[in-house]
C-alpha positions in Angstrom: 24.8 2.5 -3.2 24.9 6.1 -2.4 23.5 7.4 0.6 21.4 10.2 -1.3 20.1 7.3 -3.1 19.0 5.2 -0.2 17.3 8.5 1.4 15.3 9.4 -1.4 14.3 5.7 -2.3 12.9 5.4 1.4 11.5 8.7 1.5 9.4 8.1 -1.5 8.5 4.4 -0.6 7.6 5.7 3.5 5.7 8.9 2.1 3.6 7.3 -1.1 2.9 3.8 0.5 0.1 5.2 2.9 -0.9 8.0 1.0 -3.3 7.8 -1.9 -0.8 7.9 -4.5 1.4 4.6 -5.6 4.6 3.8 -4.0 5.4 1.2 -6.8 4.4 3.6 -9.1 7.1 6.1 -7.8 9.9 3.3 -7.3 9.4 2.2 -10.9 9.5 6.0 -12.3 12.4 6.9 -9.9 15.0 5.4 -12.0 12.8 5.8 -15.2 12.8 9.4 -14.8 16.0 10.1 -12.7 18.6 7.7 -15.0 19.8 6.2 -11.6 20.3 2.8 -11.3 17.4 0.8 -9.8 18.3 0.4 -6.5 17.0 -3.6 -6.5 14.9 -6.6 -4.9 16.8 -5.9 -1.4 16.3 -2.5 -1.0 12.7 -2.9 -1.9 12.1 -5.6 0.6 13.9 -3.2 3.1 11.4 -0.1 2.3 8.5 -2.3 2.8 10.0 -3.6 6.1 10.0 -0.3 7.2 6.6 0.8 6.5 5.2 -2.6 7.9 6.8 -1.7 11.2 5.3 2.2 10.9 2.0 1.3 10.3 2.0 -1.4 12.9 3.4 1.3 15.6 1.1 3.7 14.3 -2.2 1.0 15.1 -0.4 -0.6 17.8 -3.9 -1.2 20.2 -6.0 -2.5 16.9 -2.8 -4.7 15.6 -2.4 -6.5 19.7 -6.3 -7.0 19.7 -5.9 -8.9 15.9 -2.8 -10.8 17.3 -4.0 -11.9 20.1 -6.9 -13.4 18.1 -5.3 -14.7 15.8 -5.0 -18.0 16.9 -9.2 -18.3 17.3 -9.6 -17.4 13.8 -7.2 -19.6 12.4 -10.0 -21.9 14.2 -12.9 -20.5 11.9 -14.4 -18.6 15.3 -14.9 -14.9 15.7 -15.9 -15.2 19.2 -13.8 -12.0 20.4 -13.2 -9.0 19.0 -9.2 -9.6 18.1 -10.1 -13.0 16.2 -12.9 -11.0 14.1 -10.7 -8.7 13.3 -8.4 -11.4 12.4 -10.4 -13.4 10.0 -11.4 -10.0 8.4 -8.3 -9.1 7.8 -7.3 -12.2 6.7 -10.3 -12.5 3.7 -9.4 -9.2 3.0 -5.7 -10.3 1.8 -6.6 -13.1 -0.1 -7.6 -11.4 -3.5 -4.4 -9.4 -3.8 -2.1 -12.2 -2.6 -3.2 -15.1 -5.1 -3.5 -12.6 -7.9 0.0 -11.5 -6.9 1.3 -14.7 -6.8 -0.1 -15.6 -10.4 1.1 -12.4 -11.8 4.9 -12.9 -10.1 5.0 -16.8 -11.6 3.9 -15.8 -14.6 6.2 -12.6 -14.8 3.0 -10.2 -15.6 4.1 -8.2 -13.2 7.2 -7.0 -14.4 5.2 -6.7 -18.6 3.0 -4.1 -16.2 6.2 -1.8 -14.7 5.8 1.2 -17.6 5.2 4.4 -17.9 2.5 4.1 -19.7 0.5 1.9 -17.7 2.0 4.2 -14.7 0.4 7.2 -16.3 -3.1 5.7 -17.3 -3.4 4.0 -13.9 -2.8 7.8 -12.2 -5.4 9.3 -13.9 -7.9 6.9 -14.0 -8.0 5.8 -10.5 -7.4 9.0 -9.2 -10.8 9.9 -10.8 -12.6 7.1 -9.4 -11.2 7.8 -5.9 -12.6 11.3 -6.6 -16.4 9.6 -7.7 -16.5 7.6 -4.5 -15.4 10.4 -2.0 -17.7 12.7 -3.6 -20.6 9.9 -3.9 -19.8 7.6 -0.9 -21.8 8.1 2.2 -20.3 8.1 5.7 -22.9 5.9 7.7 -20.4 3.1 8.7 -17.2 3.1 11.5 -14.3 0.6 11.4 -16.7 -1.2 14.3 -19.2 -2.3 10.9 -16.3 -4.0 9.0 -18.1 -7.0 8.3 -17.0 -10.3 6.1 -19.3 -9.4 3.2 -17.3 -5.8 3.3 -14.1 -7.1 3.0 -14.0 -9.4 0.8 -15.5 -6.5 -1.6 -12.2 -4.5 -0.2 -10.1 -7.4 -0.5 -11.0 -7.6 -4.5 -10.7 -3.9 -4.9 -7.4 -4.5 -3.5 -5.7 -6.8 -6.0 -6.3 -4.2 -8.5 -3.7 -2.4 -6.8 -1.2 -4.9 -8.4 -1.7 -2.4 -11.5 1.4 0.1 -10.9 0.4 3.6 -10.3 -3.6 2.2 -8.6 -2.1 2.5 -5.2 -3.2 0.1 -3.1 -4.3 2.6 -0.2 -6.2 4.4 -2.9 -8.0 1.2 -4.4 -8.9 0.1 -0.7 -10.0 3.7 0.1 -12.2 4.0 -3.0 -13.6 0.7 -2.5 -14.5 1.4 1.5 -15.8 5.1 0.2 -18.1 3.3 -1.6 -19.2 1.1 0.9 -20.4 4.1 2.9 -17.5 4.2 5.1 -16.0 7.6 6.3 -13.0 8.8 5.8 -10.8 8.5 8.9 -12.3 4.9 9.2 -12.0 4.5 6.2 -8.0 5.0 5.7 -7.6 3.3 9.3 -9.1 -0.1 7.1 -7.0 0.6 4.3 -3.8 0.7 7.0 -4.7 -2.4 8.8 -5.2 -4.1 5.6 -1.8 -3.2 4.2 -0.1 -4.9 7.4 -0.5 -8.9 6.1 -0.2 -8.0 2.5 3.4 -6.3 2.8 3.9 -9.2 5.1 3.0 -11.3 1.6 4.7 -9.7 -0.6 8.1 -8.8 1.7 7.8 -12.4 2.5 8.2 -13.6 -1.3 10.8 -10.9 -2.6 13.0 -11.8 0.8 13.3 -15.7 0.1 14.0 -14.4 -3.7 16.6 -11.8 -2.5 18.4 -13.9 0.4 21.1 -15.7 -1.0 22.3 -13.2 -3.5 22.2 -10.2 -0.6 26.0 -9.6 1.0 27.0 -7.5 3.9 26.8 -4.1 1.6 24.0 -4.7 0.6 22.8 -5.2 3.8 24.1 -2.6 5.4 22.4 -0.3 3.0 18.9 -2.2 3.5 19.0 -1.3 7.1 19.8 2.0 6.1 16.6 2.7 4.1 14.8 0.3 6.4 14.9 3.0 8.9 14.4 6.2 7.1 11.4 4.5 5.5 9.9 3.6 9.0 10.5 7.7 9.6 9.0 9.0 6.6 6.0 6.6 6.9 5.5 7.0 10.0 5.5 11.3 9.7 3.3 10.9 6.6 1.1 8.6 8.2 0.3 10.6 10.9 0.1 13.6 8.9 -3.0 12.3 6.6 -5.1 10.1 9.3 -5.0 13.8 11.3 -6.0 15.8 7.6 -8.8 13.4 7.2 -10.5 14.6 10.2 -11.1 17.8 8.1 -9.9 17.8 4.3 -11.0 15.3 1.7 -9.1 12.8 -0.3 -9.3 15.7 -3.6 -5.7 17.0 -3.1 -4.3 14.0 -3.5 -6.8 13.3 -6.7 -5.6 16.4 -7.6 -1.7 15.1 -7.5 -2.4 12.0 -9.0 -4.5 13.2 -12.1 -1.8 16.1 -12.6 1.5 13.4 -12.3 -1.1 10.9 -15.0 -1.1 14.0 -17.8 2.5 14.2 -17.4 3.5 10.8 -17.7 1.1 10.1 -20.5 2.9 13.4 -22.4 6.3 11.6 -21.9 5.2 8.1 -22.9 3.5 9.3 -26.1 5.8 11.7 -27.4 
């Protein structure tokens, strides 16, 4: 694959994975709107690995705490901070993993990969994000995250399986409706992405491992590195901006892009 296309795919994935604008929607649109050859499943897995490493590095303190508590969480114990965080992340991941597996096995995920679906999802869920951001209170922090809220946010996250919805965007929407402040809303959404990306990457990786050759693996490594750098930069910028800026700029972008895509789809 040409280096330019690898860079383009990696940057799009890296920048949009954690911004509430839908990375999967942008990756689906890339070959549809540019005429470029679809990057393929191996490259998709690679750029997801790159973004996974970026979010784990950025939130390494929380990730380390969760990893240390994982053995106790698997035993159903929540008597430490790490065990509690690990258990909440696992609970929040169940809906999207279960529904994602069903959609993948039935082929429904492929049927939703259209400009029309992405356009409507971009527009509609952009409006819902704006509503949640303006109406939601800010009395909760990540320290208030509990089992009930994790379950609710997990259901919201599962909606992101509709292309164009945005996993981070819809999770942020759910958290804002629950009353979490903007910064910690984004933090929880990013932490929730870790088990989700691991699950989806494992599924796609197992399917791709037997078709990959040396050339494809080399391209995948390059794409992963580019995606890691782009994701880390985008994540750092967004988390800083959220201390003083709302989610409105992302809403405006979503509505604008959604409207353009619907015009293209229906004309």
